[in-house]
Structures are given as C-alpha cells and as structure tokens.
DRENDO-1510 file (C-alpha; in Angstrom, 1 decimal, always signed):
<recs>
REC; n; res; u; v; w
REC; 1; ALA; -14.1; +17.2; -20.2 .
REC; 2; PHE; -17.1; +15.1; -21.4 .
REC; 3; GLY; -18.3; +12.9; -18.5 .
REC; 4; ARG; -17.5; +15.5; -15.8 .
REC; 5; SER; -20.6; +14.3; -14.0 .
REC; 6; ILE; -23.3; +11.7; -14.8 .
REC; 7; GLY; -26.8; +11.0; -13.7 .
REC; 8; LEU; -28.5; +7.7; -14.5 .
REC; 9; ASP; -32.0; +6.3; -13.6 .
REC; 10; GLY; -33.4; +3.4; -15.6 .
REC; 11; ASP; -33.6; +4.3; -19.3 .
REC; 12; TYR; -32.6; +8.0; -18.9 .
REC; 13; MET; -29.1; +9.4; -18.5 .
REC; 14; VAL; -27.6; +12.9; -18.4 .
REC; 15; VAL; -23.9; +13.4; -19.1 .
REC; 16; THR; -22.2; +16.8; -18.6 .
REC; 17; LEU; -19.3; +18.4; -20.4 .
REC; 18; CYS; -17.4; +21.4; -19.1 .
REC; 19; LYS; -14.1; +23.1; -19.7 .
REC; 20; THR; -11.9; +22.1; -16.8 .
REC; 21; THR; -8.6; +23.0; -15.3 .
REC; 22; ASN; -5.9; +20.3; -14.7 .
REC; 23; GLY; -7.5; +19.7; -11.3 .
REC; 24; GLY; -10.8; +18.7; -12.9 .
REC; 25; VAL; -12.6; +21.8; -11.7 .
REC; 26; CYS; -15.0; +23.4; -14.2 .
REC; 27; GLN; -13.5; +26.8; -15.1 .
REC; 28; PRO; -15.2; +29.9; -13.7 .
REC; 29; ALA; -17.8; +32.2; -15.3 .
REC; 30; SER; -15.2; +34.1; -17.3 .
REC; 31; SER; -14.4; +31.1; -19.5 .
REC; 32; GLY; -16.5; +28.1; -18.3 .
REC; 33; PHE; -18.5; +26.7; -21.3 .
REC; 34; GLY; -20.6; +23.7; -20.3 .
REC; 35; VAL; -23.2; +21.4; -21.9 .
REC; 36; ALA; -25.6; +18.9; -20.4 .
REC; 37; TYR; -26.5; +16.0; -22.8 .
REC; 38; PHE; -29.7; +13.9; -22.2 .
REC; 39; TYR; -30.0; +10.4; -23.5 .
REC; 40; ASP; -32.8; +7.8; -23.7 .
REC; 41; ARG; -32.2; +4.1; -24.0 .
REC; 42; ASP; -34.1; +2.2; -26.7 .
REC; 43; ASP; -33.6; -1.1; -28.5 .
REC; 44; THR; -30.6; +0.2; -30.4 .
REC; 45; GLY; -28.7; +1.7; -27.4 .
REC; 46; TRP; -28.4; +5.2; -26.0 .
REC; 47; VAL; -29.8; +8.0; -28.1 .
REC; 48; LEU; -29.2; +11.7; -27.6 .
REC; 49; VAL; -32.6; +13.5; -27.3 .
REC; 50; ASP; -31.7; +16.9; -25.8 .
REC; 51; GLN; -28.8; +19.1; -24.9 .
REC; 52; PHE; -28.5; +22.4; -23.0 .
REC; 53; ASP; -25.6; +24.7; -22.8 .
REC; 54; HIS; -24.4; +28.0; -21.2 .
REC; 55; ASN; -21.4; +29.8; -22.4 .
REC; 56; ARG; -20.5; +31.0; -18.9 .
REC; 57; ASP; -21.2; +30.2; -15.3 .
REC; 58; ALA; -19.3; +26.9; -15.1 .
REC; 59; PHE; -22.5; +25.2; -16.2 .
REC; 60; ALA; -22.5; +21.4; -16.0 .
REC; 61; THR; -20.1; +21.2; -13.1 .
REC; 62; SER; -22.4; +18.6; -11.5 .
REC; 63; ALA; -25.5; +16.5; -12.4 .
REC; 64; GLY; -28.0; +14.2; -10.9 .
REC; 65; LEU; -31.1; +12.4; -12.2 .
REC; 66; SER; -34.1; +10.8; -10.5 .
REC; 67; GLY; -37.1; +9.6; -12.6 .
REC; 68; ASP; -38.2; +12.4; -14.9 .
REC; 69; VAL; -36.2; +15.1; -13.1 .
REC; 70; ALA; -32.6; +16.2; -13.4 .
REC; 71; VAL; -30.4; +18.8; -11.7 .
REC; 72; ILE; -27.4; +20.5; -13.3 .
REC; 73; GLY; -25.0; +22.6; -11.3 .
REC; 74; ALA; -23.5; +25.9; -12.4 .
REC; 75; ASP; -21.2; +26.9; -9.5 .
REC; 76; GLY; -19.9; +30.0; -11.3 .
REC; 77; ASP; -23.3; +31.7; -11.8 .
REC; 78; ASP; -23.4; +35.4; -10.9 .
REC; 79; ASP; -27.1; +36.1; -10.4 .
REC; 80; VAL; -26.8; +36.4; -6.6 .
REC; 81; ALA; -23.1; +37.5; -6.6 .
REC; 82; THR; -19.9; +36.7; -8.4 .
REC; 83; ASP; -19.4; +32.9; -8.4 .
REC; 84; ALA; -22.2; +32.5; -5.9 .
REC; 85; GLY; -23.5; +29.7; -8.0 .
REC; 86; ALA; -26.8; +28.2; -9.1 .
REC; 87; ALA; -28.4; +24.9; -10.2 .
REC; 88; TYR; -31.0; +24.2; -12.9 .
REC; 89; ILE; -33.9; +21.7; -12.7 .
REC; 90; TYR; -35.0; +20.0; -15.9 .
REC; 91; ARG; -38.1; +17.8; -16.2 .
REC; 92; ARG; -38.9; +15.3; -18.9 .
REC; 93; SER; -42.1; +16.2; -20.7 .
REC; 94; GLY; -43.2; +13.8; -23.5 .
REC; 95; GLY; -40.0; +12.9; -25.2 .
REC; 96; SER; -38.1; +16.1; -24.4 .
REC; 97; TRP; -36.4; +17.7; -21.4 .
REC; 98; VAL; -37.6; +21.2; -20.4 .
REC; 99; GLU; -35.9; +23.7; -18.0 .
REC; 100; GLU; -38.3; +24.0; -15.0 .
REC; 101; ALA; -36.5; +26.1; -12.4 .
REC; 102; LYS; -33.2; +27.8; -11.5 .
REC; 103; LEU; -32.2; +27.3; -7.8 .
REC; 104; THR; -30.0; +29.6; -5.8 .
REC; 105; ALA; -29.2; +29.7; -2.1 .
REC; 106; SER; -31.3; +32.0; +0.0 .
REC; 107; ASP; -28.2; +33.3; +1.8 .
REC; 108; GLY; -25.7; +33.0; -1.1 .
REC; 109; GLN; -22.6; +35.0; -1.1 .
REC; 110; ALA; -19.9; +35.8; -3.7 .
REC; 111; GLY; -17.5; +32.8; -4.1 .
REC; 112; ASP; -19.8; +30.2; -2.4 .
REC; 113; ASN; -19.8; +28.0; -5.6 .
REC; 114; PHE; -23.3; +26.7; -4.9 .
REC; 115; GLY; -23.8; +23.9; -7.4 .
REC; 116; PHE; -20.3; +22.5; -7.4 .
REC; 117; SER; -21.9; +19.2; -6.3 .
REC; 118; ALA; -25.5; +18.0; -6.8 .
REC; 119; ALA; -27.8; +15.0; -6.2 .
REC; 120; ILE; -31.5; +14.2; -6.4 .
REC; 121; SER; -33.9; +11.7; -5.0 .
REC; 122; GLY; -37.5; +11.9; -5.8 .
REC; 123; ASP; -38.8; +15.3; -4.7 .
REC; 124; TYR; -35.5; +16.3; -3.0 .
REC; 125; VAL; -32.5; +18.0; -4.4 .
REC; 126; LEU; -29.2; +18.3; -2.6 .
REC; 127; ILE; -26.8; +21.1; -3.6 .
REC; 128; GLY; -23.2; +21.6; -2.3 .
REC; 129; ALA; -21.6; +25.0; -1.8 .
REC; 130; TRP; -18.1; +24.0; -0.8 .
REC; 131; ASN; -16.6; +27.5; -0.5 .
REC; 132; ALA; -19.4; +29.0; +1.6 .
REC; 133; SER; -18.3; +30.7; +4.9 .
REC; 134; GLY; -14.6; +30.8; +4.3 .
REC; 135; SER; -14.6; +27.4; +2.7 .
REC; 136; GLN; -16.2; +25.8; +5.7 .
REC; 137; GLY; -18.9; +24.7; +3.2 .
REC; 138; ALA; -22.6; +24.1; +3.2 .
REC; 139; ALA; -25.2; +22.0; +1.4 .
REC; 140; TYR; -28.8; +22.9; +0.7 .
REC; 141; ILE; -31.9; +20.7; +0.3 .
REC; 142; PHE; -34.7; +21.8; -2.0 .
REC; 143; GLU; -38.1; +20.1; -2.0 .
REC; 144; TYR; -40.7; +20.0; -4.7 .
REC; 145; GLN; -43.9; +21.4; -3.2 .
REC; 146; ALA; -47.2; +22.4; -5.0 .
REC; 147; GLY; -45.6; +22.7; -8.4 .
REC; 148; GLY; -42.5; +24.6; -7.3 .
REC; 149; TRP; -39.0; +24.1; -5.7 .
REC; 150; VAL; -38.6; +25.4; -2.1 .
REC; 151; GLU; -35.5; +25.6; -0.1 .
REC; 152; ALA; -36.2; +23.2; +2.8 .
REC; 153; ALA; -32.9; +23.1; +4.8 .
REC; 154; LYS; -29.4; +24.3; +4.9 .
REC; 155; LEU; -27.0; +21.6; +6.1 .
REC; 156; VAL; -23.7; +22.4; +7.9 .
REC; 157; ALA; -21.4; +20.2; +10.0 .
REC; 158; ASP; -22.0; +20.6; +13.7 .
REC; 159; ASP; -18.2; +20.9; +14.2 .
REC; 160; GLY; -17.4; +22.6; +10.9 .
REC; 161; ALA; -14.4; +24.8; +10.6 .
REC; 162; ALA; -13.1; +27.2; +7.9 .
REC; 163; GLY; -11.3; +25.3; +5.1 .
REC; 164; ASP; -13.1; +22.0; +5.7 .
REC; 165; ARG; -14.9; +22.3; +2.3 .
REC; 166; PHE; -18.0; +20.5; +3.4 .
REC; 167; GLY; -20.1; +19.9; +0.3 .
REC; 168; SER; -17.3; +19.2; -2.1 .
REC; 169; TRP; -17.1; +17.1; -5.2 .
REC; 170; PHE; -19.7; +14.4; -4.9 .
REC; 171; LEU; -22.5; +14.1; -2.3 .
REC; 172; ASP; -25.7; +12.1; -2.3 .
REC; 173; ILE; -29.3; +11.8; -1.1 .
REC; 174; ASP; -31.6; +8.8; -0.8 .
REC; 175; GLY; -35.1; +9.2; +0.7 .
REC; 176; ASP; -34.7; +10.6; +4.2 .
REC; 177; TYR; -30.9; +10.3; +4.3 .
REC; 178; ALA; -28.2; +12.5; +2.9 .
REC; 179; VAL; -24.4; +12.2; +3.0 .
REC; 180; VAL; -22.0; +15.0; +2.5 .
REC; 181; GLY; -18.2; +14.9; +2.6 .
REC; 182; ALA; -15.7; +17.4; +4.0 .
REC; 183; LEU; -12.5; +16.4; +2.4 .
REC; 184; ASN; -10.3; +18.9; +4.2 .
REC; 185; ASP; -11.5; +18.1; +7.7 .
REC; 186; ASP; -8.5; +17.8; +10.1 .
REC; 187; ASP; -9.8; +15.5; +12.9 .
REC; 188; LEU; -7.4; +12.7; +11.8 .
REC; 189; GLY; -4.7; +15.0; +10.5 .
REC; 190; THR; -4.4; +17.8; +8.0 .
REC; 191; ASP; -6.9; +17.3; +5.2 .
REC; 192; ALA; -7.6; +13.7; +6.3 .
REC; 193; GLY; -11.3; +14.4; +5.6 .
REC; 194; SER; -14.6; +13.3; +7.0 .
REC; 195; ALA; -18.2; +12.7; +6.0 .
REC; 196; TYR; -21.6; +13.5; +7.6 .
REC; 197; ILE; -24.9; +11.7; +7.6 .
REC; 198; PHE; -28.1; +13.7; +7.8 .
REC; 199; ASN; -31.6; +12.4; +8.5 .
REC; 200; ARG; -35.1; +13.9; +7.9 .
REC; 201; ASP; -37.5; +13.3; +10.8 .
REC; 202; ALA; -41.2; +12.9; +10.7 .
REC; 203; ASP; -41.7; +16.7; +10.9 .
REC; 204; GLY; -39.5; +17.2; +7.9 .
REC; 205; ASN; -36.5; +18.6; +9.8 .
REC; 206; TRP; -33.0; +17.6; +8.6 .
REC; 207; THR; -30.5; +17.0; +11.4 .
REC; 208; GLN; -27.0; +15.6; +11.6 .
REC; 209; GLN; -27.1; +11.9; +12.6 .
REC; 210; ALA; -23.4; +10.9; +12.4 .
REC; 211; LYS; -19.9; +12.0; +11.5 .
REC; 212; LEU; -17.9; +9.3; +9.7 .
REC; 213; LEU; -14.1; +9.0; +10.1 .
REC; 214; PRO; -12.1; +6.1; +8.5 .
REC; 215; SER; -10.5; +3.7; +10.8 .
REC; 216; ASN; -7.1; +4.0; +9.0 .
REC; 217; GLY; -7.3; +7.7; +8.0 .
REC; 218; VAL; -4.2; +9.9; +7.9 .
REC; 219; SER; -3.3; +13.4; +6.8 .
REC; 220; ASP; -4.0; +14.3; +3.1 .
REC; 221; ASP; -6.3; +11.3; +2.5 .
REC; 222; GLN; -9.2; +13.6; +1.6 .
REC; 223; PHE; -11.8; +11.1; +2.8 .
REC; 224; GLY; -15.1; +12.5; +1.8 .
REC; 225; THR; -14.1; +13.5; -1.7 .
REC; 226; SER; -16.9; +11.3; -3.0 .
REC; 227; ALA; -20.0; +9.9; -1.2 .
REC; 228; ALA; -23.0; +7.8; -2.1 .
REC; 229; ILE; -25.9; +6.4; -0.1 .
REC; 230; SER; -28.4; +3.7; -0.7 .
REC; 231; GLY; -30.8; +2.4; +1.9 .
REC; 232; ASN; -28.8; +1.5; +5.0 .
REC; 233; PHE; -25.4; +1.8; +3.3 .
REC; 234; ALA; -23.1; +4.7; +2.6 .
REC; 235; LEU; -19.9; +4.5; +0.5 .
REC; 236; ILE; -17.3; +7.1; +1.0 .
REC; 237; GLY; -14.3; +7.7; -1.2 .
REC; 238; SER; -10.8; +8.8; +0.0 .
REC; 239; PHE; -9.3; +10.5; -3.0 .
REC; 240; ASP; -5.7; +10.6; -2.0 .
REC; 241; GLY; -5.9; +7.6; +0.4 .
REC; 242; ALA; -6.7; +5.1; -2.4 .
REC; 243; TYR; -9.6; +3.5; -0.5 .
REC; 244; ALA; -13.4; +3.5; -0.4 .
REC; 245; TYR; -15.2; +2.7; +2.8 .
REC; 246; LEU; -18.6; +1.0; +3.2 .
REC; 247; TYR; -20.7; +1.9; +6.2 .
REC; 248; GLU; -23.9; +0.3; +7.4 .
REC; 249; ARG; -26.6; +1.9; +9.5 .
REC; 250; ILE; -27.4; -0.2; +12.5 .
REC; 251; GLY; -30.1; +1.5; +14.5 .
REC; 252; GLU; -29.0; +5.1; +14.6 .
REC; 253; SER; -25.3; +4.4; +14.3 .
REC; 254; TRP; -23.2; +4.1; +11.2 .
REC; 255; VAL; -20.6; +1.3; +11.4 .
REC; 256; GLU; -17.6; +0.9; +9.1 .
REC; 257; GLN; -17.9; -2.6; +7.5 .
REC; 258; TYR; -15.4; -2.8; +4.7 .
REC; 259; ILE; -12.3; -1.0; +3.4 .
REC; 260; ILE; -12.2; -1.4; -0.4 .
REC; 261; SER; -9.1; -1.1; -2.6 .
REC; 262; SER; -8.6; -2.0; -6.2 .
REC; 263; SER; -6.9; -5.3; -7.1 .
REC; 264; ASP; -4.3; -3.5; -9.3 .
REC; 265; TYR; -3.8; -0.2; -7.5 .
REC; 266; GLU; -0.9; +2.0; -8.4 .
REC; 267; THR; +0.1; +5.3; -6.9 .
REC; 268; GLY; -1.7; +8.1; -8.7 .
REC; 269; ASP; -4.7; +6.1; -9.9 .
REC; 270; ASP; -7.1; +8.3; -8.0 .
REC; 271; PHE; -9.1; +5.3; -6.9 .
REC; 272; ALA; -12.4; +6.3; -5.3 .
REC; 273; TYR; -12.3; +9.8; -6.9 .
REC; 274; ALA; -16.0; +9.0; -7.6 .
REC; 275; VAL; -18.4; +6.4; -6.1 .
REC; 276; ALA; -21.9; +5.3; -6.7 .
REC; 277; MET; -24.1; +2.6; -5.3 .
REC; 278; ASP; -27.6; +1.0; -5.6 .
REC; 279; GLY; -28.6; -1.8; -3.3 .
REC; 280; GLU; -25.9; -4.5; -3.3 .
REC; 281; TYR; -24.0; -2.9; -6.2 .
REC; 282; ALA; -21.2; -0.3; -5.9 .
REC; 283; ALA; -19.1; +1.4; -8.6 .
REC; 284; ILE; -15.8; +3.1; -7.8 .
REC; 285; GLY; -14.0; +5.3; -10.3 .
REC; 286; ALA; -10.2; +5.7; -10.7 .
REC; 287; ASP; -10.0; +8.6; -13.2 .
REC; 288; ASP; -6.2; +8.5; -13.6 .
REC; 289; ASP; -5.7; +4.8; -13.8 .
REC; 290; HIS; -3.2; +3.7; -16.5 .
REC; 291; VAL; -4.2; +0.9; -18.9 .
REC; 292; GLY; -1.5; -0.2; -21.3 .
REC; 293; GLY; +0.6; +2.7; -20.3 .
REC; 294; ILE; -2.1; +5.2; -21.2 .
REC; 295; GLU; -4.0; +7.3; -18.6 .
REC; 296; THR; -7.5; +6.1; -19.6 .
REC; 297; GLY; -9.1; +5.9; -16.2 .
REC; 298; SER; -11.2; +3.0; -15.1 .
REC; 299; ALA; -14.2; +1.9; -12.9 .
REC; 300; TYR; -14.5; -1.1; -10.6 .
REC; 301; VAL; -17.9; -2.7; -9.9 .
REC; 302; TYR; -18.5; -4.6; -6.6 .
REC; 303; TRP; -21.4; -6.7; -5.6 .
REC; 304; GLY; -22.6; -8.9; -2.8 .
REC; 305; TYR; -22.7; -7.2; +0.6 .
REC; 306; THR; -26.0; -7.5; +2.3 .
REC; 307; GLU; -27.4; -6.0; +5.5 .
REC; 308; SER; -26.5; -7.6; +8.8 .
REC; 309; GLU; -29.2; -9.8; +10.2 .
REC; 310; PRO; -30.3; -9.1; +13.8 .
REC; 311; ALA; -28.6; -11.4; +16.1 .
REC; 312; VAL; -30.3; -14.5; +17.5 .
REC; 313; VAL; -30.8; -14.0; +21.3 .
REC; 314; VAL; -30.4; -17.2; +23.3 .
REC; 315; SER; -31.0; -17.2; +27.1 .
REC; 316; ASN; -29.0; -19.5; +29.3 .
REC; 317; ILE; -30.9; -22.9; +29.6 .
REC; 318; PRO; -30.9; -23.8; +33.4 .
REC; 319; GLY; -28.9; -26.8; +34.4 .
REC; 320; GLN; -30.4; -29.9; +36.0 .
REC; 321; SER; -29.3; -32.3; +38.7 .
REC; 322; ILE; -31.1; -35.6; +39.2 .
REC; 323; ASP; -30.8; -38.6; +41.5 .
REC; 324; VAL; -29.5; -41.9; +40.1 .
REC; 325; GLY; -32.3; -43.5; +38.1 .
REC; 326; ALA; -34.3; -40.3; +37.9 .
REC; 327; THR; -35.3; -38.7; +34.6 .
REC; 328; PHE; -34.3; -35.3; +33.2 .
REC; 329; ASP; -37.0; -32.8; +32.5 .
REC; 330; THR; -37.6; -32.0; +28.8 .
REC; 331; ILE; -36.7; -28.6; +27.6 .
REC; 332; LEU; -38.9; -26.4; +25.3 .
REC; 333; LEU; -36.2; -24.6; +23.4 .
REC; 334; ASP; -38.6; -21.8; +22.2 .
REC; 335; ASP; -38.6; -20.5; +25.7 .
REC; 336; TYR; -34.9; -19.6; +25.5 .
REC; 337; VAL; -34.5; -18.1; +22.1 .
REC; 338; SER; -35.8; -15.0; +20.2 .
REC; 339; HIS; -35.2; -13.4; +16.8 .
REC; 340; ASP; -36.7; -10.3; +15.2 .
REC; 341; THR; -36.9; -11.9; +11.7 .
REC; 342; TYR; -37.4; -15.6; +12.0 .
REC; 343; ALA; -40.3; -17.6; +13.6 .
REC; 344; ASP; -39.5; -20.3; +16.1 .
REC; 345; GLU; -40.2; -23.0; +13.5 .
REC; 346; GLU; -37.5; -21.6; +11.3 .
REC; 347; MET; -34.8; -22.1; +13.9 .
REC; 348; VAL; -32.4; -25.0; +13.4 .
REC; 349; TRP; -31.0; -26.6; +16.6 .
REC; 350; THR; -28.0; -28.8; +16.9 .
REC; 351; VAL; -26.5; -30.8; +19.8 .
REC; 352; THR; -22.8; -30.9; +20.5 .
REC; 353; GLY; -20.7; -31.9; +23.5 .
REC; 354; GLN; -22.6; -34.8; +24.9 .
REC; 355; VAL; -20.6; -37.9; +25.8 .
REC; 356; GLU; -22.8; -40.4; +27.7 .
REC; 357; LEU; -26.1; -38.6; +27.7 .
REC; 358; ASP; -28.4; -39.1; +24.7 .
REC; 359; VAL; -30.0; -35.8; +23.6 .
REC; 360; THR; -32.7; -35.5; +20.9 .
REC; 361; ILE; -34.7; -32.6; +19.6 .
REC; 362; ASP; -38.0; -33.3; +18.0 .
REC; 363; SER; -39.9; -31.3; +15.3 .
REC; 364; GLU; -41.6; -29.2; +18.0 .
REC; 365; ARG; -38.1; -28.1; +19.3 .
REC; 366; VAL; -38.5; -30.1; +22.5 .
REC; 367; ALA; -35.2; -31.4; +23.8 .
REC; 368; SER; -35.2; -34.8; +25.6 .
REC; 369; ILE; -32.2; -36.0; +27.7 .
REC; 370; THR; -31.8; -39.7; +28.5 .
REC; 371; ALA; -29.1; -41.0; +30.8 .
REC; 372; PRO; -27.7; -44.6; +30.8 .
REC; 373; VAL; -29.0; -47.0; +33.6 .
REC; 374; ASP; -27.2; -46.3; +36.9 .
REC; 375; TRP; -25.4; -43.3; +35.4 .
REC; 376; THR; -23.6; -41.1; +37.9 .
REC; 377; GLY; -21.6; -38.8; +35.7 .
REC; 378; THR; -21.8; -35.0; +35.0 .
REC; 379; GLU; -22.1; -33.3; +31.7 .
REC; 380; THR; -22.7; -29.7; +30.6 .
</recs>
C-alpha cells in the first residue's frame, strides 16, 4: 500500500509503502516488507532522492517529517521483544537522507507495537504504542538533546482502560502540545472513542490537559482514529462516525467548534480516516470513497476558520435623571469598555433606540445627549 503514511514539510516529503492486511494494518515482522521514499520538490515537480527499506518488522507503518528530520515507524520490530516495535530517525545531510537513530521504548514489551503511529515537531518526536498494557495503549515523546534522542516522557490517559487503544492510527504534536486518540474508549458507548490533549510546561513536563469527547458521539464511532493539532486548534477524526471535529483551545479548555462532514458522503466512505491541519487549512481523507463507481478514495480540503477574538467587555453605563430644562452630563465611553486586543480608538460606537433625545458621539468617543426644550419624557 503506497501512501500508507505521508510526511510533508515545505519542499520535502516522505511517503511510505508497506504490505498491508485488508484492514490497512502493515503486516507483522514475519512478512511485513516496507519502504520509505524521500522526495524533494524542484522546478519540475517532486523528485525521488532516497529510499530505505526493511524486509521485516512492519517497517513504514507510520511517518512524520519536520524540517530536515523524519521519523518512520516499524511496529513489528523485535529488538526489545517480539513485535515490541521501534522507530527510525532520518536526517537530511546535503542532498541525501541518512539514518540517524533507532528509537525503542524504555519499558517496551512484546506485542506493544511501538511505532504504529508517529509524528514530529522540531526537536520532539511522538510515537504511539497502541497495544501496550493490554491494548490500553501509550505514547512516548523523544527529545533531541546534545546530538542524541532521549526519551522525555511516556503519555498515558489518566482514565485509560484495557482495550482503549490509546495511541492508535494517527496522532500529532505541535510545539508544546500533543494530541493522541483512543478509538476504543467506551465513555459514550462501546468503542465510541476519545482523544487527549497533553501540554509541556515550563519545566519540560508533559501532562494531560484535556479529554475530548464528541457532542454527538455514539457506540462504534471510533472517534480518535485520526488526530491533528496546529496552534490553538485540534482536528479529530471519527472513522466509523463519518465526521471530523474541530476544537479550539480557549484558555486551558478545549471547546468543540465545528462538526465537519463531506458534501457527498455515502456509507462506507471512511471519511475522516486521516486528518491533517496547518493554520487555517485542514485536509480530511476518505480512503474508501467511490468515484465513478470505483473505490479510489478522496481527500477534502477546508479553509477559513480563525481563532475566536476575546470578547469586548462593556460595563453598564449609569442612567441619568434631570430636571426640566437641565442638561445631561456627557459620557466618556472609554470608561465603560475594555478589550484585550484593540485600543480605545479602534472601537466603533453606534447609537440605537433614541426617539426624542439627540445623541451624538464625537471622535474622542464622548457621547453628548441633548433633550428638546421643555422635554419631560423618559428614554433608556
């Protein structure tokens, strides 16, 4: 299966091929041949510059790329124990890619399948081991320090249970945030799924910040099959639920903002089997979509959602009562409004609701209220 996993950053791309089962899983060490292909983009298009292969170990199950560094998973590797798994680091040197390191989990066990999922961001690599601890699952973060890769953290769900498969399929890391799915979590029903956000603090410690559950999740959705994170946004795929969900980080909370479905969805398309995002752009894969009656698969690209602006805070402006013929006090509107982003002079004020009173606002945001001669009415 060419294209089992893809990593892309600027003019560099890695595409993996592995021998898969019907379920899309790279076959185990006994028969799993895999290849990682590295491409550069030039004026003519994408050019193959390097390729690496292993005849065993389910090599090329997963891939990620960031700058000059790539990670390739081999979840059937037997160095630690049978199918304990491993991941390989490749670094670009000159015009070629060179194997730099082989990563394994410090507490790896037989059948963990470390390397089934992988992602990279700068000096951090995130590796999933979805069958660890009775398929409860785990994920590991490695950091590049002083010329070598060091295991920095082991991530597990605070409420994880056997069979959740935390760390499955596609996970992601971006700077100080990581997102990991647990597609067989049962909070909303059997195998409804969930996803977890982790944050690295100033001391370098990674802790769980949030557990994400879809607002319309039901049994067998497998929410968390795929996950991506970019800045303050996370995108989670629900493989059997046919939706992708966009979450936004507001403060330390993650809020569901959109539920996304394809415009031409049909049962069995596997919409949201894979997701990716970068800034305001998101891509969502449907690997079993039928086009012209043929199961070709497809991808949908979305654009346009931006971060929520902090709300304008307006205090109640005190009311005034005057005697007939008296004059209302002017109101300095800056005293009653604040905003974290915009300065006072960027605020635009409008007046509505007045009937007999004449209300004007000048360039200094001073409101003047004038009443007709001998006016005895009331207005709010």
